[in-house]
C-alpha positions as CSV (number, residue, x, y, z in Angstrom):
1,M,-29.9,17.9,-12.3
2,T,-26.6,18.9,-10.6
3,R,-24.3,17.1,-10.3
4,D,-21.4,16.8,-7.2
5,T,-18.1,17.9,-8.7
6,K,-16.7,17.2,-5.6
7,P,-15.2,14.0,-6.5
8,H,-14.2,15.0,-9.5
9,R,-12.2,17.7,-8.7
10,L,-10.6,15.9,-6.0
11,S,-9.5,12.9,-8.3
12,H,-8.1,15.7,-11.0
13,W,-5.8,17.0,-7.7
14,A,-4.9,13.3,-7.2
15,A,-3.9,13.3,-11.1
16,L,-1.9,16.4,-10.3
17,L,0.1,15.1,-7.3
18,Q,1.1,11.8,-9.5
19,R,2.1,13.8,-12.3
20,L,4.0,16.3,-9.9
21,S,5.3,13.4,-7.8
22,G,6.6,12.0,-11.0
23,M,8.0,15.0,-12.5
24,A,10.0,15.8,-8.8
25,L,11.5,12.6,-9.1
26,A,12.7,12.8,-12.1
27,L,14.3,16.1,-11.0
28,F,16.3,14.1,-8.2
29,L,17.6,11.8,-10.4
30,P,20.7,13.6,-11.5
31,L,21.7,14.0,-7.8
32,H,21.3,9.9,-7.2
33,F,23.8,10.0,-10.4
34,L,26.1,12.5,-9.0
35,A,26.1,10.0,-5.6
36,L,27.0,7.0,-8.0
37,G,29.2,8.7,-9.6
38,L,31.8,9.9,-6.5
39,A,31.6,6.1,-5.7
40,L,33.5,5.8,-8.5
41,N,35.7,8.9,-8.1
42,G,36.8,6.9,-4.7
43,E,36.1,6.4,-1.1
44,A,37.1,9.9,0.1
45,A,35.1,11.4,-2.2
46,L,32.3,9.2,-1.3
47,D,32.7,9.5,2.3
48,G,32.8,13.8,2.1
49,F,29.5,13.2,0.4
50,L,28.0,10.9,2.4
51,T,29.2,12.7,5.8
52,W,27.1,16.0,3.7
53,T,24.4,13.8,3.9
54,D,24.3,13.5,7.9
55,T,22.5,17.3,8.4
56,P,18.9,17.5,9.6
57,L,18.4,20.0,6.3
58,V,19.1,16.9,3.9
59,K,17.7,14.4,6.3
60,L,14.0,16.1,6.1
61,A,14.8,16.4,2.6
62,E,15.3,13.1,2.2
63,A,11.7,12.6,4.1
64,G,10.6,14.4,1.0
65,L,11.7,12.2,-1.3
66,V,10.1,9.2,0.9
67,G,6.8,11.1,0.6
68,L,7.0,11.9,-3.4
69,L,7.8,7.8,-3.8
70,S,5.2,6.5,-1.7
71,L,3.0,9.8,-3.6
72,H,3.6,8.1,-6.4
73,F,3.6,4.5,-5.8
74,V,0.4,4.7,-4.0
75,G,-1.0,6.9,-7.0
76,G,-0.3,4.8,-9.6
77,I,-1.7,1.8,-7.5
78,R,-5.2,4.3,-7.3
79,L,-4.6,4.4,-11.0
80,L,-4.5,1.1,-11.9
81,M,-7.2,0.1,-9.9
82,I,-9.3,2.6,-11.2
83,E,-8.3,1.7,-14.7
84,F,-8.5,-2.0,-14.3
85,L,-11.3,-2.6,-11.5
86,S,-13.8,0.1,-12.3
87,W,-14.5,1.1,-9.1
88,R,-15.1,4.2,-10.0
89,T,-17.4,5.5,-6.9
90,W,-15.0,4.6,-4.4
91,E,-12.2,7.1,-6.2
92,K,-12.5,9.7,-3.2
93,N,-11.5,6.7,-0.8
94,L,-8.8,5.2,-2.7
95,I,-7.2,8.8,-3.0
96,S,-7.6,9.0,0.6
97,I,-6.2,6.0,1.0
98,A,-3.2,7.0,-1.1
99,L,-2.7,10.4,1.5
100,G,-2.8,8.3,4.3
101,V,0.0,5.4,3.2
102,T,2.5,8.2,2.1
103,L,1.6,10.0,5.3
104,F,2.8,6.5,7.4
105,F,5.9,5.9,5.2
106,V,6.9,9.9,5.7
107,V,5.8,9.9,9.6
108,S,8.0,6.2,10.0
109,F,11.1,7.4,8.1
110,L,11.2,10.9,10.0
111,L,10.8,8.5,13.3
112,N,13.4,6.3,12.2
113,V,15.7,8.8,11.4
114,F,15.3,11.2,14.1
115,S,14.6,8.6,17.0
């Protein structure tokens, strides 16, 4: 009897993306703390940092951050649903929904920033 391993591989990719997005978000935290620290150093330091964040490259990086946040969030919800609701047969659909929601948030953010 052969087993279809595609959904199984897909769930491994979803779990890997969940972990990688969490690690990338953890790497972002020092930059976030730097911005908060600049606010404590005075208005001029924070204004200089905020001027730098208005560049298009930083805006694209922010879109990546929104993507990581939403991917990590919906991936966590997917895991909770699998854990507590026993919907293992729907796992492939949950992964697709998670990626669709992530794409929605990223595109919405980009449209808001660049419009």
